[in-house]
N, C-alpha and C positions, 0 to 999 in steps of 0.2 A: 845518377844520370845528370848530365849537365843541362841546366835550365837557364834561359836568357829571356830577359824582358822583351816585349814587342818593340819598345822604343830602341833598345840596343840592336835588335835585329834590323830595324829600318835604317839605323845609323851606319852599321858596318856588317852587311850580310856576308861578305867574303870571310871575315873572321869567324863568324858563326859556323859557316860551312866547313872551314878548316878544323875547328874544334869538334864538330859533329863527325867528320870523317875520321879524325884521330880516335875518337871514342869508339866508333863502329869497328875499327881495326883491332882494338884491344878488348872490347867486350863482345860476347856472343850475342847475336841478335836473333831472337826467336821469331819465327814466322807463325802468325796466328791468322788463319783464314777467316775472312769475313763471313758471318753467318748468313747474311742476306744473299751474298753471291753463291754460297754453297747451296742454299735453298733454290736459287734460280737454276743451278746446274741440275739439281734433282728433278725439278719440274720439267726442264728440257729433256732429260732422259726418259721421263714417263711419257711425255708427248710423242717421243719418237718410237716408243714401244709398238710392236706390230699389232698388238691387240687393242691399242687405244687410238693409234693414228688414223685408221679409216673412219672411225666414228667422229673424231675431231675434224677431219677434212670435210665430212658430210655436213657437220654443223656449220663450219665456216662457209660452205657453199650456200647453205640455206640463209645464213645471216647476210651474206653478200647480196643474194637475190632480193631479199626484203629491203635492204638499205639502198639498193639501186632504184627501187620503185617508189616514187613519191606517193602514188595511189595506195600501195600496200601499207606504207608507213602511216598514212592518214587514217586508213581503215583500222589499223592496229591501235593507233592512238585513240580513236573514237570508241573502240570496244573495251580497251583495258587501261588506257592512259599511260602506257609504257611502250617503248620501242626496244628493238634488239640492240645488244651491245657487241661490238666487234672486238676481238682480242688483239693484243699487240705483243709481238715476240719479246720485246724488252721489258715488259711488265709482267711479272710472274703471276700476279693475282688476276690479270685480265681474262685468262682462259676460264678460271673459276667463275668470274663475274658473267662471262658470256653464257656459260652453261646454266648458271643460276637464273639468269634473266630468261633464258629460253624455257626453262621449266616453269617459271612464273607465268609466262604468257602463252603456254602451250595450247590451251583450248582456243584462245582468241586467234592464235597463229594458224591453227588448222582451219578455223572458220574463214579467215582472210584468204588462205591459200586455195580453199575450195571455191570461194567467190571469184578469185582471179583466174581459176581454171588451171592452176599449177598442180602437176602430179608429183612434185618433188618430195612429198611426204610418204610415198609408197615405200614398202620394204626394199632393201638394197638389191635383192635379186630381180625385182621387177622394175626398178627405177632407172629409167633413162630420162627422167625429168622432162617429159614432153610438155611443152608450153605452147599456147596458141601464138603468143607474140614475141617470144624470146628464144634464142638458141638453147640447145640442151646444156645442162650444167654438169652432168656426171660423166 
């Protein structure tokens, strides 16, 4: 494989590109998929699975509800010293972190939701997430 120093690359980048193109035409280039991107694709597939998606959607609604309410966040911080973490579609570990944090603060979360008058922790069959001060979530 042709290697060139960074100084030579800065000095004459066209020459390096020509040599690289010439080499790529003569040598077989293997495609090796990135492990992290492959893992991201697997996580995306799991999140779209029909048995997992409704649960994740429900968790996201709950996290969104708590993160919108400064009163709920303060009460949660007062009870357990932690807040809920929202997941991000481009970070594969964020969904895991969101679920993990939800399980950590589960008892405090239920207590805050009861204190706020939120019914969003009812089972899915009953939940229309009736709130006194906010529109339905489900």
